A tleap script that builds the chain and sets N, CA, C and O, in Angstrom:
source leaprc.protein.ff14SB
mol = sequence {
  NMET PRO GLY MET GLN VAL SER LYS THR GLU
  PHE LYS ALA LYS ALA LEU GLU TYR PHE ARG
  GLN VAL GLU GLN SER GLY GLN HIE VAL ILE
  VAL THR ASP HIE GLY LYS PRO THR LEU GLU
  VAL ARG PRO PHE HIE GLY PHE ASP ARG GLU
  PRO LEU GLU ILE LEU SER GLY THR VAL VAL
  ARG TYR ASP ASN PRO THR ASP PRO VAL ASP
  VAL ASP TRP GLU ALA GLY CGLN
}
set mol.1.N position { -3.870 33.756 -8.853 }
set mol.1.CA position { -4.302 35.101 -9.114 }
set mol.1.C position { -5.393 35.049 -10.186 }
set mol.1.O position { -5.099 34.721 -11.335 }
set mol.2.N position { -6.621 35.360 -9.843 }
set mol.2.CA position { -7.704 35.290 -10.808 }
set mol.2.C position { -7.601 36.410 -11.838 }
set mol.2.O position { -7.144 37.511 -11.532 }
set mol.3.N position { -8.026 36.119 -13.044 }
set mol.3.CA position { -8.015 37.128 -14.088 }
set mol.3.C position { -9.413 37.351 -14.618 }
set mol.3.O position { -10.319 36.557 -14.363 }
set mol.4.N position { -9.585 38.421 -15.349 }
set mol.4.CA position { -10.887 38.687 -15.945 }
set mol.4.C position { -10.881 38.237 -17.397 }
set mol.4.O position { -9.834 38.209 -18.044 }
set mol.5.N position { -12.049 37.888 -17.899 }
set mol.5.CA position { -12.170 37.468 -19.290 }
set mol.5.C position { -12.957 38.516 -20.058 }
set mol.5.O position { -13.984 39.011 -19.592 }
set mol.6.N position { -12.454 38.849 -21.252 }
set mol.6.CA position { -13.132 39.797 -22.127 }
set mol.6.C position { -13.091 39.254 -23.546 }
set mol.6.O position { -12.181 38.512 -23.914 }
set mol.7.N position { -14.079 39.628 -24.330 }
set mol.7.CA position { -14.114 39.193 -25.730 }
set mol.7.C position { -13.103 40.003 -26.544 }
set mol.7.O position { -12.677 41.079 -26.127 }
set mol.8.N position { -12.729 39.474 -27.702 }
set mol.8.CA position { -11.804 40.188 -28.581 }
set mol.8.C position { -12.367 41.549 -28.960 }
set mol.8.O position { -11.636 42.538 -29.009 }
set mol.9.N position { -13.665 41.597 -29.227 }
set mol.9.CA position { -14.305 42.847 -29.628 }
set mol.9.C position { -14.194 43.888 -28.522 }
set mol.9.O position { -13.841 45.039 -28.777 }
set mol.10.N position { -14.496 43.482 -27.297 }
set mol.10.CA position { -14.411 44.410 -26.170 }
set mol.10.C position { -12.964 44.812 -25.917 }
set mol.10.O position { -12.683 45.977 -25.635 }
set mol.11.N position { -12.044 43.856 -26.017 }
set mol.11.CA position { -10.634 44.158 -25.801 }
set mol.11.C position { -10.130 45.168 -26.830 }
set mol.11.O position { -9.390 46.094 -26.498 }
set mol.12.N position { -10.537 44.977 -28.067 }
set mol.12.CA position { -10.103 45.877 -29.136 }
set mol.12.C position { -10.559 47.308 -28.848 }
set mol.12.O position { -9.807 48.259 -29.060 }
set mol.13.N position { -11.778 47.451 -28.371 }
set mol.13.CA position { -12.315 48.783 -28.109 }
set mol.13.C position { -11.676 49.449 -26.894 }
set mol.13.O position { -11.597 50.676 -26.835 }
set mol.14.N position { -11.220 48.657 -25.924 }
set mol.14.CA position { -10.723 49.210 -24.665 }
set mol.14.C position { -9.316 48.719 -24.316 }
set mol.14.O position { -8.981 48.613 -23.136 }
set mol.15.N position { -8.504 48.425 -25.302 }
set mol.15.CA position { -7.190 47.820 -25.065 }
set mol.15.C position { -6.334 48.639 -24.097 }
set mol.15.O position { -5.769 48.075 -23.161 }
set mol.16.N position { -6.226 49.944 -24.298 }
set mol.16.CA position { -5.380 50.759 -23.417 }
set mol.16.C position { -5.891 50.736 -21.982 }
set mol.16.O position { -5.098 50.731 -21.040 }
set mol.17.N position { -7.191 50.723 -21.812 }
set mol.17.CA position { -7.770 50.639 -20.471 }
set mol.17.C position { -7.376 49.324 -19.795 }
set mol.17.O position { -7.022 49.308 -18.616 }
set mol.18.N position { -7.439 48.221 -20.550 }
set mol.18.CA position { -7.051 46.926 -19.996 }
set mol.18.C position { -5.551 46.869 -19.710 }
set mol.18.O position { -5.140 46.284 -18.708 }
set mol.19.N position { -4.731 47.466 -20.573 }
set mol.19.CA position { -3.289 47.509 -20.325 }
set mol.19.C position { -3.002 48.227 -19.010 }
set mol.19.O position { -2.195 47.761 -18.206 }
set mol.20.N position { -3.660 49.352 -18.796 }
set mol.20.CA position { -3.455 50.112 -17.552 }
set mol.20.C position { -3.899 49.300 -16.340 }
set mol.20.O position { -3.234 49.314 -15.304 }
set mol.21.N position { -5.017 48.595 -16.466 }
set mol.21.CA position { -5.510 47.754 -15.374 }
set mol.21.C position { -4.494 46.678 -15.007 }
set mol.21.O position { -4.224 46.443 -13.829 }
set mol.22.N position { -3.941 46.034 -16.011 }
set mol.22.CA position { -2.957 44.971 -15.790 }
set mol.22.C position { -1.718 45.550 -15.115 }
set mol.22.O position { -1.187 44.954 -14.177 }
set mol.23.N position { -1.255 46.704 -15.584 }
set mol.23.CA position { -0.077 47.343 -14.991 }
set mol.23.C position { -0.311 47.708 -13.530 }
set mol.23.O position { 0.558 47.490 -12.686 }
set mol.24.N position { -1.475 48.258 -13.232 }
set mol.24.CA position { -1.749 48.738 -11.876 }
set mol.24.C position { -2.064 47.611 -10.902 }
set mol.24.O position { -1.608 47.634 -9.759 }
set mol.25.N position { -2.840 46.627 -11.346 }
set mol.25.CA position { -3.303 45.581 -10.426 }
set mol.25.C position { -2.386 44.366 -10.398 }
set mol.25.O position { -2.340 43.648 -9.399 }
set mol.26.N position { -1.654 44.129 -11.486 }
set mol.26.CA position { -0.828 42.932 -11.572 }
set mol.26.C position { -1.626 41.699 -11.972 }
set mol.26.O position { -1.065 40.610 -12.089 }
set mol.27.N position { -2.930 41.860 -12.183 }
set mol.27.CA position { -3.784 40.740 -12.573 }
set mol.27.C position { -3.801 40.613 -14.098 }
set mol.27.O position { -3.654 41.599 -14.820 }
set mol.28.N position { -3.982 39.382 -14.567 }
set mol.28.CA position { -3.981 39.161 -16.007 }
set mol.28.C position { -5.393 39.303 -16.585 }
set mol.28.O position { -6.389 39.258 -15.863 }
set mol.29.N position { -5.446 39.476 -17.907 }
set mol.29.CA position { -6.706 39.543 -18.645 }
set mol.29.C position { -6.663 38.446 -19.693 }
set mol.29.O position { -5.686 38.322 -20.430 }
set mol.30.N position { -7.714 37.657 -19.759 }
set mol.30.CA position { -7.826 36.598 -20.761 }
set mol.30.C position { -8.768 37.083 -21.851 }
set mol.30.O position { -9.900 37.479 -21.574 }
set mol.31.N position { -8.298 37.051 -23.087 }
set mol.31.CA position { -9.087 37.494 -24.228 }
set mol.31.C position { -9.693 36.255 -24.872 }
set mol.31.O position { -8.997 35.279 -25.152 }
set mol.32.N position { -11.001 36.310 -25.103 }
set mol.32.CA position { -11.703 35.156 -25.648 }
set mol.32.C position { -12.178 35.419 -27.077 }
set mol.32.O position { -12.399 36.561 -27.480 }
set mol.33.N position { -12.325 34.345 -27.817 }
set mol.33.CA position { -12.886 34.394 -29.166 }
set mol.33.C position { -14.048 33.407 -29.188 }
set mol.33.O position { -13.842 32.196 -29.107 }
set mol.34.N position { -15.259 33.924 -29.297 }
set mol.34.CA position { -16.472 33.095 -29.233 }
set mol.34.C position { -16.513 32.279 -27.941 }
set mol.34.O position { -16.899 31.110 -27.946 }
set mol.35.N position { -16.110 32.910 -26.833 }
set mol.35.CA position { -16.160 32.274 -25.527 }
set mol.35.C position { -14.979 31.372 -25.191 }
set mol.35.O position { -14.886 30.869 -24.071 }
set mol.36.N position { -14.082 31.163 -26.143 }
set mol.36.CA position { -12.925 30.287 -25.920 }
set mol.36.C position { -11.680 31.140 -25.654 }
set mol.36.O position { -11.357 32.014 -26.459 }
set mol.37.N position { -10.977 30.906 -24.545 }
set mol.37.CA position { -9.772 31.683 -24.258 }
set mol.37.C position { -8.730 31.508 -25.361 }
set mol.37.O position { -8.412 30.386 -25.757 }
set mol.38.N position { -8.203 32.635 -25.853 }
set mol.38.CA position { -7.212 32.579 -26.926 }
set mol.38.C position { -5.914 33.308 -26.589 }
set mol.38.O position { -4.845 32.919 -27.059 }
set mol.39.N position { -5.999 34.362 -25.780 }
set mol.39.CA position { -4.826 35.162 -25.446 }
set mol.39.C position { -4.837 35.510 -23.967 }
set mol.39.O position { -5.889 35.528 -23.327 }
set mol.40.N position { -3.658 35.785 -23.433 }
set mol.40.CA position { -3.549 36.245 -22.056 }
set mol.40.C position { -2.634 37.461 -22.029 }
set mol.40.O position { -1.524 37.422 -22.560 }
set mol.41.N position { -3.096 38.531 -21.415 }
set mol.41.CA position { -2.293 39.734 -21.239 }
set mol.41.C position { -1.933 39.788 -19.761 }
set mol.41.O position { -2.813 39.815 -18.900 }
set mol.42.N position { -0.641 39.805 -19.474 }
set mol.42.CA position { -0.201 39.795 -18.083 }
set mol.42.C position { 0.999 40.709 -17.916 }
set mol.42.O position { 1.664 41.050 -18.895 }
set mol.43.N position { 1.279 41.104 -16.689 }
set mol.43.CA position { 2.416 41.991 -16.463 }
set mol.43.C position { 3.727 41.305 -16.843 }
set mol.43.O position { 3.876 40.092 -16.694 }
set mol.44.N position { 4.655 42.088 -17.325 }
set mol.44.CA position { 5.978 41.569 -17.653 }
set mol.44.C position { 6.829 41.605 -16.402 }
set mol.44.O position { 6.856 42.606 -15.687 }
set mol.45.N position { 7.516 40.526 -16.142 }
set mol.45.CA position { 8.463 40.457 -15.043 }
set mol.45.C position { 9.830 40.236 -15.652 }
set mol.45.O position { 10.041 39.274 -16.391 }
set mol.46.N position { 10.746 41.111 -15.350 }
set mol.46.CA position { 12.095 41.033 -15.909 }
set mol.46.C position { 12.771 39.709 -15.621 }
set mol.46.O position { 12.300 38.915 -14.806 }
set mol.47.N position { 13.860 39.490 -16.290 }
set mol.47.CA position { 14.589 38.242 -16.163 }
set mol.47.C position { 15.678 38.318 -15.098 }
set mol.47.O position { 16.487 37.399 -14.969 }
set mol.48.N position { 15.702 39.402 -14.343 }
set mol.48.CA position { 16.736 39.558 -13.331 }
set mol.48.C position { 16.312 39.000 -11.977 }
set mol.48.O position { 16.976 39.252 -10.971 }
set mol.49.N position { 15.221 38.249 -11.938 }
set mol.49.CA position { 14.777 37.646 -10.681 }
set mol.49.C position { 15.563 36.376 -10.390 }
set mol.49.O position { 16.102 35.737 -11.293 }
set mol.50.N position { 15.616 36.033 -9.129 }
set mol.50.CA position { 16.297 34.818 -8.695 }
set mol.50.C position { 15.483 33.593 -9.112 }
set mol.50.O position { 14.254 33.655 -9.139 }
set mol.51.N position { 16.146 32.483 -9.438 }
set mol.51.CA position { 15.423 31.274 -9.862 }
set mol.51.C position { 14.373 30.812 -8.861 }
set mol.51.O position { 13.282 30.406 -9.262 }
set mol.52.N position { 14.675 30.864 -7.574 }
set mol.52.CA position { 13.691 30.430 -6.580 }
set mol.52.C position { 12.497 31.369 -6.522 }
set mol.52.O position { 11.383 30.938 -6.225 }
set mol.53.N position { 12.717 32.640 -6.801 }
set mol.53.CA position { 11.612 33.594 -6.846 }
set mol.53.C position { 10.697 33.290 -8.035 }
set mol.53.O position { 9.475 33.391 -7.924 }
set mol.54.N position { 11.284 32.923 -9.159 }
set mol.54.CA position { 10.503 32.581 -10.350 }
set mol.54.C position { 9.667 31.342 -10.092 }
set mol.54.O position { 8.514 31.270 -10.519 }
set mol.55.N position { 10.238 30.359 -9.394 }
set mol.55.CA position { 9.533 29.098 -9.134 }
set mol.55.C position { 8.570 29.168 -7.959 }
set mol.55.O position { 7.769 28.253 -7.762 }
set mol.56.N position { 8.635 30.226 -7.185 }
set mol.56.CA position { 7.792 30.357 -5.998 }
set mol.56.C position { 6.316 30.214 -6.362 }
set mol.56.O position { 5.813 30.899 -7.253 }
set mol.57.N position { 5.635 29.313 -5.659 }
set mol.57.CA position { 4.205 29.105 -5.877 }
set mol.57.C position { 3.861 28.160 -7.006 }
set mol.57.O position { 2.681 27.959 -7.295 }
set mol.58.N position { 4.862 27.567 -7.659 }
set mol.58.CA position { 4.557 26.686 -8.787 }
set mol.58.C position { 4.276 25.255 -8.351 }
set mol.58.O position { 3.625 24.510 -9.084 }
set mol.59.N position { 4.753 24.852 -7.172 }
set mol.59.CA position { 4.471 23.519 -6.661 }
set mol.59.C position { 3.275 23.648 -5.724 }
set mol.59.O position { 3.366 24.272 -4.667 }
set mol.60.N position { 2.177 23.065 -6.114 }
set mol.60.CA position { 0.964 23.185 -5.331 }
set mol.60.C position { 0.958 22.189 -4.183 }
set mol.60.O position { 0.535 22.506 -3.071 }
set mol.61.N position { 1.434 20.976 -4.464 }
set mol.61.CA position { 1.407 19.941 -3.440 }
set mol.61.C position { 2.471 18.893 -3.747 }
set mol.61.O position { 2.645 18.489 -4.897 }
set mol.62.N position { 3.168 18.464 -2.726 }
set mol.62.CA position { 4.172 17.432 -2.907 }
set mol.62.C position { 4.186 16.575 -1.658 }
set mol.62.O position { 4.743 16.968 -0.633 }
set mol.63.N position { 3.579 15.417 -1.742 }
set mol.63.CA position { 3.492 14.512 -0.600 }
set mol.63.C position { 4.742 13.648 -0.514 }
set mol.63.O position { 5.246 13.168 -1.530 }
set mol.64.N position { 5.231 13.455 0.683 }
set mol.64.CA position { 6.346 12.556 0.979 }
set mol.64.C position { 7.563 12.788 0.088 }
set mol.64.O position { 7.929 11.900 -0.682 }
set mol.65.N position { 8.189 13.937 0.171 }
set mol.65.CA position { 9.331 14.230 -0.694 }
set mol.65.C position { 10.544 13.349 -0.451 }
set mol.65.O position { 11.452 13.314 -1.281 }
set mol.66.N position { 10.581 12.634 0.673 }
set mol.66.CA position { 11.738 11.781 0.951 }
set mol.66.C position { 11.524 10.333 0.519 }
set mol.66.O position { 12.421 9.505 0.679 }
set mol.67.N position { 10.348 10.016 -0.027 }
set mol.67.CA position { 10.096 8.660 -0.513 }
set mol.67.C position { 10.970 8.362 -1.730 }
set mol.67.O position { 11.306 9.274 -2.485 }
set mol.68.N position { 11.342 7.089 -1.929 }
set mol.68.CA position { 12.139 6.729 -3.106 }
set mol.68.C position { 11.387 7.016 -4.408 }
set mol.68.O position { 10.160 6.940 -4.467 }
set mol.69.N position { 12.139 7.339 -5.422 }
set mol.69.CA position { 11.563 7.585 -6.735 }
set mol.69.C position { 11.409 6.236 -7.436 }
set mol.69.O position { 12.317 5.405 -7.407 }
set mol.70.N position { 10.263 6.031 -8.059 }
set mol.70.CA position { 9.981 4.744 -8.697 }
set mol.70.C position { 10.502 4.748 -10.137 }
set mol.70.O position { 9.736 4.585 -11.087 }
set mol.71.N position { 11.817 4.936 -10.282 }
set mol.71.CA position { 12.447 4.981 -11.594 }
set mol.71.C position { 13.773 4.216 -11.509 }
set mol.71.O position { 14.515 4.360 -10.537 }
set mol.72.N position { 14.063 3.404 -12.530 }
set mol.72.CA position { 15.343 2.704 -12.568 }
set mol.72.C position { 16.416 3.652 -13.098 }
set mol.72.O position { 16.246 4.261 -14.154 }
set mol.73.N position { 17.520 3.774 -12.362 }
set mol.73.CA position { 18.608 4.649 -12.743 }
set mol.73.C position { 19.838 3.802 -13.067 }
set mol.73.O position { 20.109 2.793 -12.416 }
set mol.74.N position { 20.556 4.232 -14.067 }
set mol.74.CA position { 21.825 3.587 -14.385 }
set mol.74.C position { 22.920 4.609 -14.132 }
set mol.74.O position { 22.891 5.723 -14.656 }
set mol.75.N position { 23.875 4.210 -13.325 }
set mol.75.CA position { 24.981 5.105 -13.013 }
set mol.75.C position { 26.010 5.051 -14.130 }
set mol.75.O position { 26.448 3.976 -14.539 }
set mol.76.N position { 26.386 6.217 -14.613 }
set mol.76.CA position { 27.425 6.294 -15.643 }
set mol.76.C position { 28.791 6.335 -15.011 }
set mol.76.O position { 28.927 6.656 -13.830 }
set mol.77.N position { 29.806 6.012 -15.788 }
set mol.77.CA position { 31.167 6.021 -15.250 }
set mol.77.C position { 31.960 7.145 -15.814 }
set mol.77.O position { 33.131 7.307 -15.471 }
savepdb mol mol.pdb
quit
């Protein structure tokens, strides 16, 4: 989900407008300081969502999920 970037000065002058935009569109706003991203304003999502819903879209690519893991494991007793 792409977001828009605004300077701190512009954000300060139009903060309520940006808050309304974020609420209505669901898109985030990145606030910059001298061109460097410093803050992100994004919609709040409650904690009552299912774990799989929260993780949805977080794995971009996973090749060969059934291949062995290259890690030595020690079985505990």
